[in-house]
C-alpha positions in Angstrom: 80.3 115.3 111.8 83.6 117.1 111.1 85.6 115.1 114.2 84.2 111.7 112.3 85.5 112.8 109.1 89.2 113.8 110.5 89.0 110.5 112.5 88.3 108.3 109.3 85.3 107.0 111.1 82.7 107.6 108.4 85.4 107.5 105.2 83.8 106.6 102.4 85.8 105.2 99.5 86.1 103.6 95.8 85.9 99.6 96.3 87.0 97.4 93.7 89.3 94.6 92.6 90.0 94.8 88.8 91.0 97.0 86.2 87.6 96.9 84.2 85.9 98.0 87.8 88.3 100.5 89.2 88.8 102.1 85.7 84.8 103.5 85.7 86.0 107.0 87.3 83.2 108.4 89.5 80.8 105.2 88.6 83.7 103.0 90.9 81.1 101.4 93.7 82.0 103.0 96.9 82.1 101.7 100.5 82.0 103.5 104.1 85.1 101.7 106.1 84.4 99.2 108.2 85.8 95.7 109.3 84.5 94.0 106.4 85.6 96.3 103.9 89.1 96.1 105.3 89.3 92.4 105.7 87.9 92.1 101.9 90.9 95.1 100.7 93.6 93.6 102.7 92.7 89.5 100.9 92.9 91.1 97.7 96.4 92.8 98.3 98.2 90.0 100.7 99.7 88.0 98.4 100.9 91.3 96.8 101.4 93.2 100.1 102.3 90.5 102.5 102.7 92.5 105.9 99.0 92.5 105.3 98.7 88.7 106.2 99.8 89.6 109.9 98.5 91.5 112.3 100.1 95.4 112.0 99.7 98.0 114.6 97.1 100.0 113.8 94.7 102.8 115.5 91.5 101.2 116.5 88.3 102.4 114.2 90.4 104.5 112.1 90.7 104.0 108.2 92.1 105.0 104.9 91.1 105.0 101.5 93.8 103.1 99.1 94.5 103.1 95.3 96.8 100.4 94.6 98.2 100.0 90.9 101.0 97.4 89.8 101.8 97.8 85.9 104.5 95.6 84.3 107.2 96.9 82.3 105.3 95.9 79.2 102.0 98.2 80.2 99.8 95.5 81.8 98.2 96.5 84.7 98.4 93.2 86.7 96.9 94.3 90.2 94.4 97.1 90.7 92.6 97.8 94.0 90.7 100.7 95.6 89.4 99.8 99.1 89.6 100.2 102.7 92.6 99.7 105.1 93.1 100.3 108.8 95.5 103.7 109.4 98.8 102.3 110.8 99.9 103.6 114.1 101.2 106.9 114.0 104.8 106.4 113.7 106.8 109.0 111.3 107.7 106.2 108.9 104.9 103.6 108.9 102.5 104.6 106.4 100.5 102.2 104.1 102.2 102.6 100.8 105.9 101.8 102.6 105.0 98.7 103.4 107.2 95.7 101.7 105.9 94.4 98.4 106.4 91.5 96.2 109.1 92.1 93.6 108.2 92.9 90.3 109.5 94.8 86.7 107.3 97.8 86.3 105.9 100.7 88.3 103.6 100.7 91.6 101.2 103.2 92.2 100.1 103.3 95.7 97.9 106.2 97.4 96.5 106.0 101.0 94.9 109.0 102.6 91.7 110.0 104.2 91.2 113.7 103.6 87.8 113.1 102.5 85.4 110.6 100.8 86.6 109.1 97.5 90.0 110.6 98.3 91.1 107.5 96.4 89.3 108.0 93.0 92.8 108.7 91.2 92.7 109.5 87.6 94.1 106.7 85.4 96.4 109.0 83.7 97.8 112.6 83.4 95.7 113.2 80.0 92.3 112.8 82.6 90.7 116.3 82.1 88.2 115.6 84.6 86.7 118.3 87.0 87.3 116.2 89.8 90.6 116.3 91.5 90.6 112.7 92.9 91.1 114.3 96.0 94.2 114.8 97.8 97.5 113.2 96.8 99.7 113.4 99.6 100.1 109.4 100.2 101.3 109.0 97.0 103.9 107.2 95.9 104.9 105.6 92.3 107.4 103.5 92.6 109.9 101.7 90.0 110.7 98.5 90.9 114.5 97.8 92.0 114.3 94.5 89.6 113.3 96.8 86.5 116.0 99.2 87.1 118.6 96.3 87.2 117.5 95.0 83.9 117.3 98.4 82.4 121.2 98.9 83.4 121.8 95.2 82.0 120.6 95.9 78.8 122.0 99.2 78.2 125.4 97.5 79.4 124.8 94.8 76.9 123.8 97.7 74.0 127.0 99.6 74.8 128.9 96.4 74.7 127.5 95.6 71.0 128.1 99.3 70.1 131.5 99.1 71.1 132.5 96.1 69.3 133.0 92.5 70.0 136.7 92.4 70.9 137.4 89.6 72.6 140.2 90.6 74.8 137.2 92.5 77.0 135.1 91.4 78.7 131.7 92.9 80.2 130.4 91.5 83.5 127.2 92.6 84.4 126.7 92.7 88.5 122.9 93.1 90.0 122.8 95.6 92.4 122.2 94.3 95.8 
């Protein structure tokens, strides 16, 4: 039994596709990972994480739980998925949360784990005082979109120009980051 848990063959993960269902804490539905649950999870994430549309190098019959939540700069959660994916082939730089995703302004929370059942039941905020630790966060990644940083610096430059005055002999050029 121990070897099954370590390889992810009998891994049980939270399984939900929207803010309402994924916000149920310990009452989020669960599933034992299999090909069907992987296909459902990949299908719900494929428009955001485009490499899921193609065949990725994966380890046969090995799974990970994932938690993916994307929030706009205004605080609107527009994507929230928890489910099962295939474990990617073991290369040091290849893991689920490093797959490229669609550009957006906001933050991305991504966790891929296989350390135990329901390891993707991640608390929704830092104020959560549940006794459940949500599993290991070794694969956790919270990213700020480069587009959001570019917007921040553009607004900052504009504010500084406004504070400095509107001298027409000087021009401020705002260049996007590449």
